[in-house]
N, CA, C and O atoms as CSV, one atom per row, in Angstrom:
chain,resi,resn,atom,element,x,y,z
A,1,MET,N,N,-1.258,2.391,10.370
A,1,MET,CA,C,0.044,2.347,9.951
A,1,MET,C,C,0.151,3.703,8.929
A,1,MET,O,O,-0.691,3.685,8.030
A,2,ASN,N,N,0.923,4.695,8.935
A,2,ASN,CA,C,0.911,5.608,8.125
A,2,ASN,C,C,1.955,5.300,6.974
A,2,ASN,O,O,2.781,4.390,7.043
A,3,ILE,N,N,1.830,6.087,6.010
A,3,ILE,CA,C,2.856,6.006,4.810
A,3,ILE,C,C,4.415,5.999,5.292
A,3,ILE,O,O,5.285,5.195,4.958
A,4,ASP,N,N,4.514,6.975,6.060
A,4,ASP,CA,C,6.169,6.885,6.651
A,4,ASP,C,C,6.627,5.605,7.035
A,4,ASP,O,O,7.733,5.136,6.766
A,5,GLU,N,N,5.682,5.038,7.704
A,5,GLU,CA,C,6.326,3.896,8.138
A,5,GLU,C,C,6.118,2.580,7.215
A,5,GLU,O,O,6.645,1.491,7.441
A,6,ILE,N,N,5.291,2.865,6.180
A,6,ILE,CA,C,5.229,1.450,5.152
A,6,ILE,C,C,6.402,2.017,4.138
A,6,ILE,O,O,6.841,1.146,3.387
A,7,LYS,N,N,6.888,3.118,4.012
A,7,LYS,CA,C,7.785,3.429,2.879
A,7,LYS,C,C,9.065,2.966,3.750
A,7,LYS,O,O,9.852,2.396,2.995
A,8,SER,N,N,9.518,3.010,5.004
A,8,SER,CA,C,10.586,2.657,5.681
A,8,SER,C,C,10.831,1.041,5.658
A,8,SER,O,O,11.821,0.449,6.091
A,9,LYS,N,N,9.884,0.585,5.153
A,9,LYS,CA,C,9.909,-1.144,5.243
A,9,LYS,C,C,10.442,-1.639,3.890
A,9,LYS,O,O,10.375,-1.061,2.805
A,10,THR,N,N,10.972,-2.798,4.176
A,10,THR,CA,C,11.636,-3.530,2.953
A,10,THR,C,C,10.458,-4.399,2.428
A,10,THR,O,O,9.540,-4.718,3.183
A,11,LYS,N,N,10.499,-4.796,1.055
A,11,LYS,CA,C,9.635,-5.561,0.284
A,11,LYS,C,C,8.938,-6.902,1.009
A,11,LYS,O,O,7.760,-7.258,0.971
A,12,SER,N,N,10.277,-7.623,1.794
A,12,SER,CA,C,9.682,-8.775,2.585
A,12,SER,C,C,8.773,-8.132,3.620
A,12,SER,O,O,7.565,-8.316,3.475
A,13,GLU,N,N,9.179,-7.431,4.604
A,13,GLU,CA,C,8.160,-6.783,5.581
A,13,GLU,C,C,6.775,-6.445,5.154
A,13,GLU,O,O,5.712,-6.721,5.710
A,14,LEU,N,N,7.035,-5.704,3.905
A,14,LEU,CA,C,5.703,-5.226,3.457
A,14,LEU,C,C,4.766,-6.492,2.830
A,14,LEU,O,O,3.536,-6.474,2.871
A,15,ASP,N,N,5.381,-7.343,2.377
A,15,ASP,CA,C,4.695,-8.664,2.079
A,15,ASP,C,C,3.758,-9.424,3.197
A,15,ASP,O,O,2.671,-9.997,3.122
A,16,TYR,N,N,4.776,-9.135,4.379
A,16,TYR,CA,C,4.156,-9.885,5.531
A,16,TYR,C,C,3.030,-9.324,5.958
A,16,TYR,O,O,1.974,-9.937,6.108
A,17,GLU,N,N,3.230,-7.949,6.205
A,17,GLU,CA,C,2.206,-6.877,6.547
A,17,GLU,C,C,0.894,-7.115,5.729
A,17,GLU,O,O,-0.279,-7.192,6.094
A,18,LEU,N,N,1.325,-7.179,4.838
A,18,LEU,CA,C,-0.079,-7.115,3.600
A,18,LEU,C,C,-0.996,-8.719,3.715
A,18,LEU,O,O,-2.197,-8.853,3.480
A,19,GLY,N,N,-0.263,-9.548,4.037
A,19,GLY,CA,C,-0.981,-10.788,4.187
A,19,GLY,C,C,-1.392,-10.624,5.368
A,19,GLY,O,O,-2.581,-10.942,5.394
A,20,LYS,N,N,-0.878,-10.149,6.802
A,20,LYS,CA,C,-1.480,-10.177,7.961
A,20,LYS,C,C,-2.666,-9.319,7.746
A,20,LYS,O,O,-3.763,-9.836,7.957
A,21,SER,N,N,-2.603,-7.886,7.294
A,21,SER,CA,C,-3.905,-7.039,7.022
A,21,SER,C,C,-4.998,-7.522,6.795
A,21,SER,O,O,-6.052,-7.384,7.415
A,22,LYS,N,N,-4.617,-8.483,5.305
A,22,LYS,CA,C,-5.643,-9.062,4.486
A,22,LYS,C,C,-6.358,-9.887,5.279
A,22,LYS,O,O,-7.577,-9.950,5.121
A,23,ARG,N,N,-5.618,-10.761,6.398
A,23,ARG,CA,C,-6.348,-11.859,7.075
A,23,ARG,C,C,-7.188,-11.213,8.041
A,23,ARG,O,O,-8.313,-11.670,8.245
A,24,GLU,N,N,-6.672,-9.951,8.816
A,24,GLU,CA,C,-7.313,-9.442,9.637
A,24,GLU,C,C,-8.609,-8.870,9.089
A,24,GLU,O,O,-9.683,-9.018,9.671
A,25,LEU,N,N,-8.457,-8.164,7.864
A,25,LEU,CA,C,-9.905,-7.672,7.436
A,25,LEU,C,C,-10.904,-8.782,7.094
A,25,LEU,O,O,-12.112,-8.646,7.284
A,26,PHE,N,N,-10.411,-9.757,6.641
A,26,PHE,CA,C,-11.207,-11.296,6.228
A,26,PHE,C,C,-11.708,-11.428,7.621
A,26,PHE,O,O,-12.927,-11.596,7.661
A,27,ASP,N,N,-11.202,-11.402,8.603
A,27,ASP,CA,C,-11.831,-11.959,10.046
A,27,ASP,C,C,-12.834,-10.899,10.371
A,27,ASP,O,O,-13.986,-11.209,10.674
A,28,MET,N,N,-12.373,-9.477,10.310
A,28,MET,CA,C,-13.565,-8.489,10.678
A,28,MET,C,C,-14.735,-8.486,9.990
A,28,MET,O,O,-15.840,-8.458,10.530
A,29,ARG,N,N,-14.504,-8.520,8.609
A,29,ARG,CA,C,-15.772,-8.728,7.888
A,29,ARG,C,C,-16.604,-9.810,8.188
A,29,ARG,O,O,-17.834,-9.814,8.129
A,30,PHE,N,N,-15.813,-10.793,8.536
A,30,PHE,CA,C,-16.845,-11.938,8.974
A,30,PHE,C,C,-17.586,-11.996,10.096
A,30,PHE,O,O,-18.732,-12.435,10.196
A,31,LYS,N,N,-16.688,-11.400,11.199
A,31,LYS,CA,C,-17.227,-11.139,12.437
A,31,LYS,C,C,-18.593,-10.047,12.265
A,31,LYS,O,O,-19.607,-10.163,12.953
A,32,SER,N,N,-18.430,-9.140,11.370
A,32,SER,CA,C,-19.464,-7.754,11.180
A,32,SER,C,C,-20.517,-8.604,10.623
A,32,SER,O,O,-21.639,-8.161,10.870
A,33,ALA,N,N,-20.496,-9.886,9.822
A,33,ALA,CA,C,-21.642,-10.483,9.307
A,33,ALA,C,C,-22.356,-11.198,10.178
A,33,ALA,O,O,-23.583,-11.243,10.084
A,34,THR,N,N,-21.693,-11.839,11.120
A,34,THR,CA,C,-22.181,-12.881,12.150
A,34,THR,C,C,-22.575,-12.320,13.512
A,34,THR,O,O,-23.396,-12.905,14.218
A,35,GLN,N,N,-21.942,-11.098,13.904
A,35,GLN,CA,C,-22.101,-10.744,15.169
A,35,GLN,C,C,-21.537,-9.037,14.971
A,35,GLN,O,O,-21.047,-8.645,13.912
A,36,SER,N,N,-21.694,-8.254,16.049
A,36,SER,CA,C,-21.243,-7.222,16.194
A,36,SER,C,C,-19.877,-6.829,16.131
A,36,SER,O,O,-19.132,-7.644,16.675
A,37,VAL,N,N,-19.278,-5.766,15.603
A,37,VAL,CA,C,-18.186,-5.513,15.763
A,37,VAL,C,C,-17.974,-4.273,16.641
A,37,VAL,O,O,-18.804,-3.373,16.517
A,38,PRO,N,N,-16.824,-4.089,17.635
A,38,PRO,CA,C,-16.724,-2.836,18.416
A,38,PRO,C,C,-16.426,-1.856,17.748
A,38,PRO,O,O,-16.671,-0.804,18.339
A,39,SER,N,N,-15.937,-1.726,16.612
A,39,SER,CA,C,-15.508,-0.558,15.846
A,39,SER,C,C,-15.392,-0.657,14.369
A,39,SER,O,O,-14.363,-1.009,13.791
A,40,PRO,N,N,-16.678,-0.275,13.705
A,40,PRO,CA,C,-16.799,-0.513,12.230
A,40,PRO,C,C,-15.684,0.229,11.318
A,40,PRO,O,O,-15.339,-0.052,10.170
A,41,ALA,N,N,-15.113,1.510,12.378
A,41,ALA,CA,C,-14.004,2.408,11.535
A,41,ALA,C,C,-12.799,1.604,11.473
A,41,ALA,O,O,-11.905,1.894,10.678
A,42,GLN,N,N,-12.716,0.631,12.245
A,42,GLN,CA,C,-11.329,-0.434,12.108
A,42,GLN,C,C,-11.615,-0.914,10.335
A,42,GLN,O,O,-10.610,-0.752,9.642
A,43,ILE,N,N,-12.393,-1.261,9.866
A,43,ILE,CA,C,-12.472,-2.015,8.558
A,43,ILE,C,C,-12.176,-1.110,7.502
A,43,ILE,O,O,-11.702,-1.464,6.422
A,44,ARG,N,N,-12.491,0.205,7.855
A,44,ARG,CA,C,-11.853,1.336,6.787
A,44,ARG,C,C,-10.585,1.450,7.009
A,44,ARG,O,O,-9.850,1.502,6.022
A,45,LYS,N,N,-10.131,1.504,8.051
A,45,LYS,CA,C,-8.352,1.815,8.437
A,45,LYS,C,C,-7.685,0.575,7.886
A,45,LYS,O,O,-6.582,0.725,7.361
A,46,LEU,N,N,-8.269,-0.739,7.948
A,46,LEU,CA,C,-7.452,-1.953,7.415
A,46,LEU,C,C,-7.592,-1.621,5.870
A,46,LEU,O,O,-6.551,-1.640,5.213
A,47,ARG,N,N,-8.585,-1.369,5.338
A,47,ARG,CA,C,-8.743,-1.255,3.648
A,47,ARG,C,C,-7.854,-0.186,3.296
A,47,ARG,O,O,-7.100,-0.279,2.327
A,48,ARG,N,N,-7.914,1.015,4.176
A,48,ARG,CA,C,-6.798,2.180,3.620
A,48,ARG,C,C,-5.284,1.691,3.746
A,48,ARG,O,O,-4.439,1.953,2.890
A,49,THR,N,N,-5.031,0.963,4.886
A,49,THR,CA,C,-3.764,0.496,4.823
A,49,THR,C,C,-3.231,-0.445,3.908
A,49,THR,O,O,-2.073,-0.309,3.513
A,50,ILE,N,N,-4.097,-1.587,3.440
A,50,ILE,CA,C,-3.848,-2.373,2.311
A,50,ILE,C,C,-3.453,-1.723,1.309
A,50,ILE,O,O,-2.380,-1.951,0.749
A,51,ALA,N,N,-4.373,-0.720,0.916
A,51,ALA,CA,C,-4.193,0.178,-0.421
A,51,ALA,C,C,-2.918,0.897,-0.436
A,51,ALA,O,O,-2.299,1.034,-1.491
A,52,ARG,N,N,-2.378,1.490,0.974
A,52,ARG,CA,C,-1.277,2.054,1.007
A,52,ARG,C,C,0.128,1.181,0.579
A,52,ARG,O,O,1.084,1.450,-0.149
A,53,ILE,N,N,-0.218,0.079,1.348
A,53,ILE,CA,C,0.994,-1.132,1.121
A,53,ILE,C,C,0.908,-1.467,-0.660
A,53,ILE,O,O,1.833,-1.661,-1.449
A,54,ASN,N,N,-0.237,-1.446,-0.840
A,54,ASN,CA,C,-0.141,-1.814,-2.517
A,54,ASN,C,C,0.233,-0.798,-3.441
A,54,ASN,O,O,0.648,-1.063,-4.569
A,55,THR,N,N,0.100,0.341,-3.005
A,55,THR,CA,C,0.577,1.629,-3.740
A,55,THR,C,C,2.114,1.684,-3.726
A,55,THR,O,O,2.775,1.825,-4.755
A,56,VAL,N,N,2.697,1.553,-2.363
A,56,VAL,CA,C,4.331,1.529,-2.528
A,56,VAL,C,C,4.735,0.194,-3.086
A,56,VAL,O,O,5.609,0.257,-3.951
A,57,LEU,N,N,4.386,-0.734,-2.848
A,57,LEU,CA,C,4.715,-2.114,-3.567
A,57,LEU,C,C,4.868,-1.727,-5.186
A,57,LEU,O,O,5.827,-1.971,-5.918
A,58,HIS,N,N,3.916,-1.207,-5.433
A,58,HIS,CA,C,3.610,-1.017,-7.134
A,58,HIS,C,C,4.755,-0.017,-7.388
A,58,HIS,O,O,5.693,-0.334,-8.120
A,59,GLU,N,N,4.692,1.120,-6.824
A,59,GLU,CA,C,5.631,2.397,-7.067
A,59,GLU,C,C,7.000,1.775,-7.091
A,59,GLU,O,O,7.738,2.075,-8.030
A,60,ARG,N,N,7.445,0.902,-6.119
A,60,ARG,CA,C,8.913,0.079,-6.290
A,60,ARG,C,C,8.777,-0.798,-7.595
A,60,ARG,O,O,9.642,-0.738,-8.469
A,61,ALA,N,N,7.876,-1.463,-7.687
A,61,ALA,CA,C,8.018,-2.492,-9.048
A,61,ALA,C,C,8.309,-1.563,-10.083
A,61,ALA,O,O,9.291,-1.778,-10.793
A,62,THR,N,N,7.644,-0.624,-10.262
A,62,THR,CA,C,7.755,0.120,-11.729
A,62,THR,C,C,8.679,1.421,-11.650
A,62,THR,O,O,8.633,2.244,-12.565
A,63,ALA,N,N,9.637,1.626,-10.392
A,63,ALA,CA,C,10.414,2.413,-10.273
A,63,ALA,C,C,10.048,3.823,-10.320
A,63,ALA,O,O,10.878,4.594,-10.803
A,64,VAL,N,N,8.788,4.347,-9.839
A,64,VAL,CA,C,8.218,5.529,-9.804
A,64,VAL,C,C,8.522,6.372,-9.043
A,64,VAL,O,O,8.531,7.565,-9.345
A,65,ARG,N,N,8.915,5.789,-7.597
A,65,ARG,CA,C,9.472,6.584,-6.757
A,65,ARG,C,C,10.482,5.710,-5.994
A,65,ARG,O,O,10.328,4.490,-5.931
A,66,GLY,N,N,11.324,6.226,-5.521
A,66,GLY,CA,C,12.470,5.887,-4.582
A,66,GLY,C,C,12.472,4.333,-4.650
A,66,GLY,O,O,11.525,3.703,-5.120
A,67,GLN,N,N,13.622,3.745,-4.139
A,67,GLN,CA,C,14.052,2.333,-3.882
A,67,GLN,C,C,13.905,2.066,-2.673
A,67,GLN,O,O,13.724,2.915,-1.801
A,68,GLU,N,N,13.979,0.652,-2.467
A,68,GLU,CA,C,14.105,-0.016,-1.091
A,68,GLU,C,C,14.841,0.695,-0.290
A,68,GLU,O,O,15.891,1.199,-0.688
A,69,PRO,N,N,14.349,0.857,1.094
A,69,PRO,CA,C,15.448,1.263,2.195
A,69,PRO,C,C,16.389,0.263,2.132
A,69,PRO,O,O,16.287,-0.829,1.574
A,70,ARG,N,N,17.576,0.851,2.922
A,70,ARG,CA,C,18.717,-0.248,3.224
A,70,ARG,C,C,18.697,-0.346,4.595
A,70,ARG,O,O,19.465,-1.117,5.170
């Protein structure tokens, strides 16, 4: 998910995506410890997506950049 997609979502959508991404990251990390993961790069992509979502949520909470889309 790129930054433009993230910025176009509302807070409730971002909260849902954040929870879903964190759960998926947990599952992938657990699988990588117990068995082989088909693509280790997916873990890095998920971590970066989570960081992007957290950044946008923080920017909106502190009113640094733009408001929530309507």
